[in-house]
C-alpha positions as CSV (number, residue, x, y, z in Angstrom):
1,M,13.7,-6.2,-12.4
2,R,10.7,-7.2,-14.4
3,R,7.3,-5.8,-13.6
4,R,5.9,-9.3,-12.9
5,T,8.6,-9.9,-10.2
6,R,8.0,-6.4,-8.7
7,S,4.3,-7.2,-8.5
8,L,5.0,-10.4,-6.7
9,I,7.4,-8.9,-4.2
10,G,5.0,-5.9,-3.7
11,T,2.0,-8.1,-3.1
12,I,3.8,-10.1,-0.4
13,V,5.0,-6.8,1.3
14,M,1.5,-5.4,1.2
15,L,-0.1,-8.5,2.7
16,A,2.6,-8.5,5.5
17,F,2.0,-4.8,6.2
18,I,-1.8,-5.2,6.3
19,I,-1.5,-8.3,8.6
20,V,0.4,-6.1,11.0
21,Y,-1.6,-2.9,10.5
22,A,-5.1,-4.4,10.8
23,P,-4.8,-5.7,14.4
24,L,-3.0,-2.5,15.5
25,A,-5.8,-0.4,14.1
26,M,-8.4,-2.6,15.7
27,A,-6.6,-2.4,19.1
28,L,-6.5,1.3,18.8
29,A,-10.1,1.6,17.8
30,D,-11.1,-0.7,20.7
31,S,-9.1,1.1,23.4
32,R,-9.2,4.7,22.5
33,I,-11.7,5.6,19.8
34,S,-14.6,3.9,21.5
35,Q,-14.4,6.4,24.4
36,T,-14.8,9.5,22.1
37,P,-18.1,11.1,20.9
38,A,-19.8,9.6,17.9
39,P,-19.0,12.3,15.3
40,V,-15.3,12.0,16.3
41,Q,-15.4,8.2,16.1
42,A,-16.8,8.4,12.6
43,V,-13.9,10.6,11.4
44,L,-11.3,8.5,13.2
45,Y,-12.7,5.2,11.8
46,A,-12.5,6.7,8.3
47,L,-9.0,7.9,8.8
48,L,-7.9,4.4,10.1
49,G,-9.7,2.9,7.2
50,I,-7.6,4.7,4.6
51,A,-4.4,5.3,6.6
52,W,-2.8,2.1,5.3
53,I,-2.8,3.4,1.8
54,F,-0.3,6.2,2.4
55,P,2.7,4.2,3.6
56,L,2.0,1.8,0.7
57,M,1.8,4.5,-2.1
58,P,5.6,4.3,-2.9
59,L,5.4,0.5,-3.1
60,I,2.4,0.6,-5.4
61,S,4.1,3.2,-7.6
62,W,7.2,1.0,-7.8
63,M,5.2,-2.1,-8.6
64,G,3.4,-0.4,-11.5
65,R,6.6,1.1,-13.1
66,N,7.1,0.0,-16.7
67,D,9.9,-2.3,-17.7
68,G,10.9,0.4,-20.2
69,S,13.4,2.0,-17.8
70,D,15.8,-0.8,-18.8
71,D,15.0,-0.5,-22.5
72,A,16.6,3.0,-22.7
73,A,20.1,1.5,-22.5
74,N,19.2,-1.1,-25.2
75,G,18.0,1.3,-27.9
76,P,14.5,1.8,-29.3
77,P,11.9,-1.0,-28.9
78,Q,11.9,-3.5,-31.7
79,P,8.6,-4.4,-33.5
80,R,7.2,-7.9,-32.7
């Protein structure tokens, strides 16, 4: 699969994930985190703010992979 196609698919998957994750994180913050002390709130809000990255790291890595993996079967790259 070409890198351009992977980027399109990955972007759509990321948007879908964030559309689901954001309301869930907001609901959690509104119901549970608001009842904790302020220093704990700060840590939890920071964790919720970056937690979406970890499930998407494999997807981002897949999207950024070079097209060169298919070139190994076709021989060395040709000059353009």
